N, C-alpha and C positions, 0 to 999 in steps of 0.2 A: 204260221199261215200269214202271208201279206196279201192283200188285195190291193188293185191299182185300178185307178179310173181316171181315165184320160177327158180333156176337154180342150175347148180353144178350135177345134178344127171349122172350116166353111169354105165358103166361096170367095175368092179374091182373083183381081187381075194379076197379069204377069207383069213383075216388077214391085207388086206389094208385100206386104209383110205378115204374118199371123206369129202367135206365140202359144205354142201347147203347153199345157199342164198336165202333170200327172202327180194325183194325190195318193198316197199311202196310208194305209190304215196299220196298226200295229205301234209298239214302242221301240223298235229296232230298225227302223229306216236307215240310219246312220251306217249300219252294218252290212248294209247292201250296195253292191256295184248296180249301177241304173244303167240302162240302154235304150235308145230308140230304134226301132224297127218301121219299116214301112213296105206295102206290098199293093202293086199297083194290079189291074185287071189284066189276067194273063201272064203274069212275071210272078217270079219267085220270092218271097220275102227276103230282103236286103236289109243291112244293119246301116243306120243313119250317123249314129254318133253313140258315144258312151263316156261315162263319166265314174271314176273310181270311187270306193267308199273312203279311203282315208285321205289322202291330200288332194282328192279331187280332179287327180290328172284326167286330159278329156282327148277323145279319139273321135276322128272325122272321116267320114268316106270322101273320098276324093271329089265326088260329085257334088258335094255340099262345102266343102272346105270353103271359109270365107265369107259364106253367106249365111251358114247356121250357126246357133251357139247353144250347147248345151251347159244347164247349170243346175245347182241343187241348193234347196234350203233344208238343211235337216231339220230345224226349229219347226217347221211347218210342216214335214213330211212329204215334201214335193219336190218334183224334177220339173224343169222346164226345157222345151225346145224354143229357142227364137229363130224364127225363119225370115230371113230377109231376102230381097232380089230373087223373090218366087218365080219359077219356071214352070209352063205348063208340063214338062217332064217331072216335076215333083208332084203332080196327082196321086194321090195313093191315101190307102187306109193306113194313118201312122198308129203304131202300137208302143207302149212303154212295158219296158221288162226289168225283172231284178235279177241277180246273180248273189250267189255267196262266194263265188270263186273269184279271186284276183282279177283285175282286169288290166290287159297290157296290150299293146299295139297288134300282137298275135294270135289274140284271142276274143276281142271284143266282137266280132263281126260273126262269132258261131251263135247262132240262135240256139243250141243246144246246151249252151251253158248256161242259159237262163231259165228259172225254174218256175217264175210267176211272171203272168202276162195280164194286161189290161184287155180290154175289148175292143179298141181301137178306137180311133175319130176320123172321119171321113176330111180330106184335104183336095180342094178342087182348084186348080190355076186356070184360067181361061186366058186365051191370048188376046 
């Protein structure tokens, strides 16, 4: 069992930055692939970024590539999402999630592959 707690959301102007954190419980954090998803009002949940459990390979949605960076610190049981050059379209509730499955380019965006989810943190970007 893994519990995930996100933090770092907030209100920011377009062009600004935020760093989201997701703290995981348990001593097996390094064995999980981690992903960040987001859900805007009236829209389906979508994958934003993911990072593998082994070599830490990262994957990004096209909409955030070059602006967002996912990273993990296994010693701190934490995964991060650094978000730069934020746009109003980035406004959403952001969730972190953990999977025991290998992450690769053809799978990271399937929310059904993730078995543990955090409660979400709100990110609001104003124009």
